C-alpha positions as CSV (number, residue, x, y, z in Angstrom):
1,M,131.8,163.9,191.4
2,S,133.6,164.6,194.6
3,G,135.4,161.9,196.6
4,S,132.9,162.2,199.5
5,D,130.1,161.4,197.1
6,R,131.8,158.3,195.7
7,P,130.9,155.7,198.4
8,E,127.2,156.7,198.3
9,A,127.2,156.6,194.5
10,D,128.8,153.2,194.5
11,R,126.3,151.9,197.0
12,A,123.5,153.2,194.8
13,L,125.0,151.4,191.8
14,L,125.3,148.1,193.7
15,A,121.7,148.4,195.0
16,A,120.2,149.2,191.6
17,A,122.3,146.4,189.9
18,G,121.3,143.8,192.5
19,S,117.6,144.7,192.3
20,L,117.6,144.5,188.5
21,A,119.6,141.3,188.4
22,G,117.3,139.6,190.9
23,G,114.2,140.5,189.0
24,V,115.5,139.5,185.6
25,A,116.8,136.2,186.9
26,A,113.3,135.3,188.1
27,Q,112.0,136.4,184.7
28,L,114.4,134.0,182.9
29,C,113.1,130.8,184.7
30,A,110.0,130.3,182.6
31,P,111.7,130.5,179.1
32,L,114.7,128.4,180.2
33,R,112.3,125.8,181.6
34,E,110.4,125.9,178.3
35,I,113.6,125.4,176.3
36,R,114.6,122.4,178.6
37,D,111.2,120.8,178.2
38,S,111.2,121.2,174.4
39,L,114.7,119.7,174.1
40,A,113.5,116.8,176.3
41,V,110.6,116.1,174.0
42,M,112.9,116.2,170.9
43,I,115.4,113.8,172.4
44,E,112.6,111.4,173.5
45,T,111.2,111.5,169.9
46,L,114.5,110.7,168.3
47,D,115.3,108.0,170.9
48,R,111.9,106.3,170.2
49,H,112.6,106.3,166.5
50,L,116.0,104.8,166.9
51,V,114.6,102.0,169.2
52,E,111.6,101.2,166.9
53,A,113.2,101.6,163.5
54,R,114.0,98.4,161.7
55,G,117.3,99.4,160.3
56,P,118.2,102.7,158.6
57,E,114.6,103.8,158.1
58,P,114.0,107.5,157.2
59,F,112.4,109.7,159.9
60,P,108.7,110.2,159.0
61,W,108.0,113.4,157.1
62,A,105.3,114.6,159.5
63,Q,107.4,114.1,162.5
64,T,110.4,115.7,160.8
65,K,108.3,118.8,160.2
66,E,107.1,118.9,163.8
67,L,110.6,118.4,165.1
68,R,111.9,121.2,162.9
69,E,109.2,123.6,164.3
70,R,110.1,122.7,167.8
71,I,113.8,123.3,167.1
72,A,112.9,126.7,165.6
73,E,110.8,127.7,168.6
74,A,113.6,126.7,171.0
75,Y,116.1,128.6,168.9
76,L,114.1,131.8,168.9
77,L,113.4,131.5,172.6
78,G,117.1,130.9,173.3
79,R,118.0,133.9,171.2
80,A,115.7,136.1,173.2
81,V,117.1,134.8,176.5
82,T,120.7,135.4,175.3
83,R,119.8,139.0,174.3
84,L,118.2,139.7,177.6
85,T,121.1,138.2,179.6
86,G,123.6,140.1,177.5
87,D,121.8,143.4,178.1
88,L,121.6,142.6,181.8
89,A,125.3,141.8,182.0
90,R,126.3,145.1,180.5
91,A,123.8,147.1,182.7
92,V,124.9,145.6,186.1
93,S,128.7,145.3,185.4
94,L,130.6,146.8,188.3
95,Q,133.6,147.3,186.0
96,R,132.5,150.3,184.1
97,G,133.8,150.5,180.6
98,A,135.1,153.5,178.7
99,P,132.6,156.0,177.3
100,E,131.5,155.3,173.7
101,T,129.2,156.8,171.1
102,A,125.7,155.3,171.6
103,D,122.2,155.5,170.3
104,V,119.9,156.4,173.2
105,N,116.8,154.9,171.7
106,Q,118.5,151.5,171.5
107,L,119.5,151.8,175.2
108,V,115.9,152.8,176.0
109,E,114.6,149.6,174.3
110,Q,117.1,147.5,176.3
111,A,116.0,149.2,179.6
112,V,112.3,148.5,178.7
113,S,113.1,144.8,178.1
114,L,114.9,144.5,181.4
115,A,112.1,146.3,183.3
116,R,109.3,144.2,181.7
117,H,109.1,141.8,184.7
118,R,107.8,144.7,186.9
119,V,105.4,146.2,184.4
120,G,102.3,144.0,184.9
121,E,99.5,143.3,182.5
122,E,97.3,145.8,184.3
123,T,99.8,148.6,183.6
124,E,100.0,150.3,180.2
125,L,103.5,151.1,178.9
126,S,103.7,154.0,176.5
127,I,106.9,154.4,174.5
128,D,107.5,157.4,172.2
129,L,111.0,157.5,170.6
130,G,112.1,160.6,168.7
131,V,114.8,161.1,166.1
132,L,118.0,161.7,168.2
133,P,121.6,162.6,167.7
134,A,124.2,160.3,169.2
135,V,125.6,160.7,172.7
136,R,128.9,159.6,174.3
137,L,128.7,157.7,177.6
138,V,129.0,154.2,179.2
139,P,126.0,152.5,177.7
140,G,125.4,150.0,180.4
141,G,125.2,152.7,183.1
142,L,122.4,154.5,181.2
143,V,120.5,151.3,180.7
144,L,120.7,150.6,184.4
145,I,119.4,154.0,185.5
146,L,116.6,153.9,182.9
147,A,115.5,150.4,184.0
148,R,115.5,151.5,187.6
149,L,113.3,154.5,186.8
150,L,110.9,152.3,184.8
151,V,110.6,149.8,187.7
152,L,110.0,152.5,190.2
153,A,107.4,154.2,188.0
154,A,105.6,150.8,187.5
155,D,105.7,150.0,191.2
156,G,104.4,153.4,192.1
157,G,101.3,153.1,189.9
158,R,100.7,149.3,190.2
159,S,97.7,149.7,192.5
160,A,96.1,152.6,190.7
161,P,93.2,151.8,188.2
162,G,94.3,152.4,184.6
163,A,97.9,152.8,185.7
164,C,100.3,154.0,183.0
165,V,104.1,154.3,182.7
166,A,105.5,156.4,179.9
167,I,108.9,156.9,178.5
168,A,109.7,159.3,175.7
169,T,112.8,160.7,174.0
170,R,113.3,163.9,172.0
171,R,116.0,166.2,170.7
172,E,116.2,169.7,172.1
173,R,118.4,172.7,171.5
174,D,119.9,174.3,174.6
175,A,119.8,178.0,174.3
176,A,122.6,178.7,176.7
177,S,125.2,176.5,175.0
178,A,123.7,176.4,171.5
179,R,124.2,172.6,171.6
180,D,121.8,169.8,170.9
181,Q,120.6,167.7,173.9
182,V,119.0,164.4,174.2
183,V,116.1,164.4,176.6
184,V,114.6,161.2,178.1
185,E,111.3,161.6,180.1
186,I,109.9,158.9,182.4
187,A,106.6,159.3,184.1
188,G,104.4,157.2,186.4
189,R,101.2,158.2,188.3
190,A,102.6,158.0,191.9
191,E,105.3,159.8,193.7
192,V,108.6,158.0,194.1
193,A,109.6,157.4,197.8
194,D,112.2,159.7,199.2
195,E,114.7,156.9,199.8
196,D,114.3,155.7,196.2
197,A,114.7,159.3,195.0
198,A,117.9,159.7,197.0
199,E,119.3,156.4,195.5
200,L,118.5,157.7,192.0
201,E,120.3,161.0,192.6
202,A,123.4,159.2,193.8
203,L,123.2,156.8,190.9
204,A,122.9,159.8,188.5
205,R,126.1,161.2,190.0
206,R,127.8,157.9,189.3
207,V,126.5,157.3,185.8
208,L,125.4,160.6,184.2
209,E,127.7,163.4,185.6
210,P,130.9,161.9,184.1
211,A,129.2,162.2,180.7
212,G,127.9,165.7,181.3
213,G,124.4,164.5,181.9
214,Q,121.9,165.1,184.7
215,L,118.7,163.8,186.2
216,A,115.9,166.0,187.4
217,R,112.5,165.4,189.1
218,R,109.8,167.3,187.2
219,G,106.8,166.4,189.4
220,P,105.1,163.4,191.1
221,G,106.6,160.3,189.6
222,Q,108.2,162.3,186.7
223,F,111.9,162.3,185.9
224,E,113.9,163.8,183.1
225,I,117.4,162.9,181.9
226,R,119.4,165.3,179.8
227,L,122.5,164.3,177.8
228,A,124.8,166.3,175.6
229,A,124.8,165.3,172.0
230,V,128.0,164.4,170.3
231,R,129.3,167.4,168.3
């Protein structure tokens, strides 16, 4: 990437990171509120027992079982929130780490999780993950651009009846270089606006080109990412 392209690519990175972070932050409100309310009920239950108990009475079995179930539900919800915030932190980090060997299918799953807040119930999400070789890149950057593509694909088809967003991965042999490539395809039903497409192209220069990857538009609302497999 040339020096003249750097500021534009950095702006695209900031815009994509800010948009994704804002959407996921709003998505986290409901589960965090549910955890808070559940903890409040558990504390109230224990406080009532301490006040009403006549000495060191054991906690009733039925209430113990109910309390245990509440704790388990809060734990599972907290684990999901922690995983989501961890994925978000890596995707939107402005301090890009060193390239590392990564499983693209795992990064696709993280991107899908981060983009869920924009894929409504009226939109079908199709995921088809193939058997892939490993690639070498900065994982958070790929998650960010994949999540951005999914959000744009979902927004573009939101008003269409029977709207569908699809993401698929596959392994492909490049005839020119005789090397394996990882291909990621994302498709929606509507064309992406020109300004959004320009942002994506700049983001691809920032994220994909250093790893030898590229982003291409294959039709209305259709994008393809190609990445070189690790030898």
